[in-house]
C-alpha positions in Angstrom: -22.6 45.9 12.4 -24.9 43.5 10.8 -22.7 43.4 7.7 -19.6 42.5 9.8 -21.5 39.5 11.5 -22.4 38.1 8.1 -18.9 38.2 6.9 -17.8 36.6 10.0 -20.2 33.7 9.6 -19.2 33.5 5.8 -15.5 33.2 6.9 -16.2 30.5 9.5 -18.2 28.6 6.8 -15.4 28.9 4.3 -13.0 27.4 6.8 -15.2 24.7 7.7 -15.5 23.7 4.1 -11.6 23.5 3.6 -10.8 21.5 6.9 -12.5 18.2 5.9 -10.5 18.4 2.6 -7.4 18.9 4.5 -8.1 15.9 6.9 -8.9 13.7 3.9 -5.5 14.4 2.4 -4.0 13.1 5.5 -6.1 9.9 5.6 -4.5 6.5 6.3 -2.4 5.1 3.5 -4.0 2.3 1.5 -3.4 -1.3 2.7 -2.6 -4.0 0.1 -3.0 -7.7 1.4 -0.3 -9.8 0.0 -0.5 -13.6 0.2 2.6 -15.6 -0.6 2.4 -19.2 -1.7 -1.2 -19.4 -2.8 -2.6 -20.4 -5.1 0.7 -22.0 -6.0 3.8 -22.2 -4.0 5.7 -19.7 -6.2 2.9 -17.1 -6.5 1.6 -13.9 -5.0 -1.9 -12.7 -4.7 -2.5 -9.0 -4.1 -5.7 -7.7 -2.8 -5.3 -4.5 -5.0 -3.7 -4.3 -8.5 -3.8 -0.4 -8.5 -2.9 2.1 -5.7 -2.5 5.8 -5.4 1.1 7.3 -5.5 2.6 7.9 -2.0 2.6 5.8 1.0 1.3 2.3 0.7 1.3 -0.3 3.5 1.7 -4.1 2.5 0.4 -6.7 4.9 2.3 -9.9 3.7 1.3 -13.3 4.8 3.1 -16.6 3.8 0.4 -19.1 3.1 2.8 -21.6 1.4 5.1 -24.3 2.8 8.6 -22.7 1.8 10.0 -19.5 3.2 9.1 -16.4 1.2 9.7 -12.7 1.3 8.3 -9.6 -0.5 10.4 -6.8 -2.1 8.8 -3.6 -3.6 10.1 -0.1 -3.9 13.6 -1.0 -2.7 12.2 -2.5 0.8 11.6 -6.0 1.6 10.2 -8.1 4.4 12.4 -10.5 6.3 12.1 -14.2 5.3 8.7 -15.4 6.5 8.1 -19.0 7.6 4.7 -20.6 6.7 2.0 -19.0 8.4 4.0 -15.9 9.4 3.1 -12.3 8.5 5.1 -9.0 8.2 4.0 -5.4 7.5 6.0 -3.3 4.9 5.5 0.6 4.4 6.8 1.9 1.2 6.5 5.2 -0.7 5.7 4.6 -4.4 6.0 6.9 -7.5 3.5 6.9 -10.3 4.1 4.2 -12.8 4.6 0.3 -12.5 6.2 -0.9 -9.1 7.8 -4.2 -9.7 7.6 -6.8 -6.8 9.1 -10.1 -6.2 10.3 -12.8 -3.8 14.2 -12.6 -3.3 14.7 -16.3 -2.4 16.8 -17.8 -5.3 14.8 -19.3 -8.0 11.4 -18.0 -6.8 11.0 -14.9 -9.0 12.1 -17.0 -12.0 9.4 -19.6 -10.9 6.6 -16.9 -10.8 6.8 -15.0 -7.7 7.0 -11.6 -9.3 4.9 -9.0 -10.9 4.1 -5.2 -11.1 1.6 -3.0 -9.1 0.1 -0.1 -10.9 0.7 3.2 -9.0 -1.4 6.2 -10.3 
């Protein structure tokens, strides 16, 4: 009888050790803050240069004077007027994820780059 109790306790402890790992794998996706239009009008500043593969949330704010948007992973924000923000949720594969502003001439002027996805 004592052996059964010990085995039961061991099983409970084993499950308790696995549950936090499973919960951690379902944690919130990383958030990348994107500022358009600063330091220069035709530039982006990203809070992170590298993210893990999978779902990533981009919080985009236009700090410039002109309208801008942000495109990555086949999705883009609407055109954002000065001071406006939008959130974009994208699933990214490992490698380089190019991003840009699709307003004509803006990417050519410097509003482009690549995020590293590991």
